[in-house]
C-alpha positions in Angstrom: 79.4 126.0 53.8 80.5 126.4 57.5 80.5 130.2 57.0 77.0 130.2 55.6 75.7 128.1 58.6 77.4 130.3 61.1 76.2 133.6 59.5 72.6 132.3 59.1 72.5 131.1 62.7 73.8 134.4 64.1 71.4 136.6 62.2 68.5 134.1 62.7 69.0 134.2 66.4 69.5 138.0 66.4 66.1 138.3 64.7 64.5 135.9 67.2 66.0 137.8 70.2 65.2 141.2 68.7 63.7 143.6 71.3 59.9 143.6 71.1 59.7 140.1 69.8 58.9 137.0 71.9 62.4 135.7 72.1 63.7 138.8 73.8 61.7 138.1 77.0 62.7 134.5 77.5 64.2 133.9 81.0 64.6 130.1 80.8 67.6 128.0 79.5 66.9 129.0 75.8 68.8 132.4 75.8 71.6 130.8 77.7 72.3 127.8 75.4 71.1 128.8 71.9 73.9 131.4 71.2 76.4 128.6 71.7 75.2 126.9 68.6 76.6 129.4 66.1 79.6 130.0 68.3 81.0 126.5 67.7 81.4 126.9 63.9 82.6 130.4 64.5 85.5 129.1 66.7 86.2 126.5 64.0 86.4 129.3 61.4 88.7 131.3 63.6 91.0 128.4 64.2 91.2 127.7 60.4 92.1 131.3 59.6 94.3 132.2 62.5 96.5 129.1 62.6 98.0 128.8 59.1 100.9 126.9 57.7 103.0 130.1 57.5 102.2 131.2 61.0 99.5 133.0 63.0 97.3 135.6 61.2 95.7 138.3 63.2 94.5 140.8 60.6 91.8 143.4 61.2 88.9 141.2 60.1 90.1 138.1 62.0 90.8 140.1 65.1 87.3 141.7 65.0 85.8 138.3 64.5 87.7 136.9 67.5 86.6 139.7 69.7 83.0 139.2 68.6 83.2 135.4 69.4 84.5 136.2 72.9 81.8 138.8 73.3 79.1 136.2 72.5 80.7 133.8 75.0 80.9 136.4 77.7 77.2 137.3 77.2 76.2 133.6 77.2 78.0 133.2 80.5 76.5 136.4 82.0 72.9 135.3 81.2 73.2 132.6 83.9 73.1 135.4 86.4 71.4 138.4 84.6 68.4 138.6 82.4 70.1 139.8 79.2 68.0 138.2 76.4 66.8 141.7 75.2 70.5 142.6 74.6 71.5 139.5 72.8 70.2 140.6 69.4 72.8 143.3 69.1 75.7 141.0 70.1 74.6 138.2 67.8 74.2 140.7 64.9 77.6 142.1 65.6 79.1 138.6 65.5 77.3 137.7 62.3 78.6 140.8 60.6 82.2 140.1 61.8 82.1 136.6 60.3 81.1 138.1 57.0 84.0 140.5 57.2 86.3 137.6 58.2 85.4 135.8 55.0 85.6 138.9 52.7 88.7 140.6 53.9 92.3 139.4 53.7 93.8 137.5 56.6 96.8 139.8 56.9 100.4 139.1 57.2 101.7 136.4 59.6 102.4 137.7 63.1 106.1 137.8 63.9 107.7 136.5 67.1 104.9 134.0 67.9 107.5 131.6 69.3 108.1 134.0 72.3 106.8 132.4 75.5 104.8 135.4 76.5 103.1 135.8 73.2 100.2 133.4 73.7 99.4 134.7 77.2 99.6 138.3 76.0 97.3 137.6 73.0 94.7 135.7 75.2 94.5 138.4 77.8 94.4 141.2 75.2 91.5 139.8 73.3 89.7 139.0 76.6 90.1 142.7 77.6 89.0 144.0 74.2 85.9 141.7 74.3 84.8 142.8 77.8 85.3 146.5 77.0 83.5 146.1 73.7 80.5 144.7 75.7 80.9 147.6 78.1 80.8 150.1 75.3 77.6 148.4 73.9 76.1 148.6 77.3 76.9 152.3 77.6 75.2 153.0 74.3 72.1 151.0 75.3 71.9 152.8 78.6 72.2 156.1 76.8 69.3 155.1 74.5 67.2 153.8 77.4 67.8 157.1 79.4 66.8 159.2 76.5 63.4 157.4 76.2 62.9 156.8 80.0 60.0 159.2 80.4 58.2 158.6 77.2 54.8 157.1 77.4 55.5 154.6 74.7 59.2 153.7 74.5 60.5 152.2 71.2 60.3 148.5 70.7 64.1 148.5 70.5 64.1 148.9 74.3 61.6 146.2 75.0 63.0 143.4 77.1 66.0 145.3 78.3 66.9 144.9 82.0 66.2 147.9 84.3 68.6 150.8 84.1 70.1 150.2 87.5 70.7 146.5 86.6 72.4 147.6 83.3 74.5 150.2 85.1 75.6 147.7 87.8 76.6 145.2 85.1 78.4 147.9 83.2 80.7 148.6 86.1 81.2 144.9 86.8 82.4 144.5 83.2 84.5 147.7 83.4 86.3 146.5 86.5 87.0 143.1 84.9 88.0 144.6 81.6 90.3 147.1 83.3 92.0 144.3 85.2 92.6 142.4 82.0 93.7 145.6 80.2 96.3 146.1 83.0 97.5 142.6 82.5 97.7 143.2 78.8 99.9 146.2 79.2 102.1 144.4 81.7 102.5 141.3 79.5 103.0 143.6 76.5 105.9 145.2 78.3 107.4 141.8 79.1 106.9 140.6 75.6 108.5 143.7 74.1 111.5 143.5 76.4 111.9 139.7 75.6 111.7 140.2 71.8 113.0 143.7 71.2 115.1 144.4 74.3 113.0 147.5 75.0 110.3 147.3 77.7 108.2 150.3 76.5 108.5 151.3 72.9 106.8 154.5 72.0 104.3 153.8 69.2 100.6 154.3 68.5 99.7 151.1 70.4 101.4 152.1 73.6 100.2 155.7 73.5 96.6 154.9 72.8 96.7 151.8 75.1 98.0 153.9 78.0 95.5 156.6 77.3 92.6 154.0 77.4 94.0 152.6 80.7 94.1 156.1 82.2 90.5 156.9 81.1 89.1 153.7 82.5 91.2 154.1 85.7 89.8 157.6 86.2 86.2 156.4 85.6 86.5 153.6 88.2 88.1 156.0 90.7 85.4 158.6 90.0 82.7 155.9 90.5 84.3 154.8 93.8 84.9 158.3 95.3 82.3 160.5 93.6 79.6 158.0 92.7 79.8 158.7 88.9 77.0 157.2 87.0 74.6 158.0 84.2 75.8 160.1 81.3 79.2 160.7 83.0 79.9 157.0 83.1 78.6 156.6 79.5 80.9 159.4 78.1 84.0 158.1 79.9 83.3 154.5 78.9 83.0 155.5 75.2 86.1 157.7 75.4 88.1 154.8 76.8 86.8 152.4 74.3 87.5 154.8 71.4 91.1 155.1 72.6 91.4 151.3 72.8 90.0 150.9 69.2 92.6 153.5 68.0 95.3 151.5 69.8 94.8 148.4 67.7 91.8 148.0 65.4 91.9 151.5 64.0 95.5 151.3 62.9 95.1 147.8 61.5 92.1 149.0 59.5 94.0 151.9 58.0 97.1 149.8 57.2 95.4 146.7 55.8 92.2 148.0 54.3 92.9 151.5 53.2 96.6 151.3 52.5 96.7 147.6 51.6 99.9 146.9 53.7 
């Protein structure tokens, strides 16, 4: 029952906020508070599935759902400063889809070593970083779409209600800076967690390789922005490349292991 309410609320609000419809242009308190309504049952569902009697479960679907919940929360917070109602539809639809996956796919095996003191901090910072960089990737895609139709006499309804390109680009780099800081903290806490549990500070595996690759890409993008003024398509390509590496570092491998291989 709770799942149905959450999914219906997410997709209902996504339809109401859809670009070109009246809800996408609201600038009052409505787009700031309404998305919190489905977020409450969403968090309840996450708590139910993550905290089990046999330990903490962080399978592919649950992890994706947690990222989407934090993404909704970040957007709801950002709307107090920026007009983002035209972008909310995509975020809410993503969250609704993730709740469906959470309830259809297996929870995954219990996470080991959750008793380690650094585990909770590492997990919180990691999911915050993934959420912010997920939003950044979504922003980059929307900026690319908006640039493509910039000079058309009649842009598609999908772009109606979106903020100006300069505003979107400014917000993109704000999120990239915050996400990069959190990603740096994730890698540092991961090194401490690994040393505490395994006695090895930097194990060479798919997570560390792709994680460091993503960190280097985002670092290069932010340096390029500061020194060379990178923007537009250059910023979009680097953002999507860094996000792709981040996905491969965690979600991609989990999807292959749990969904395709059934481990």
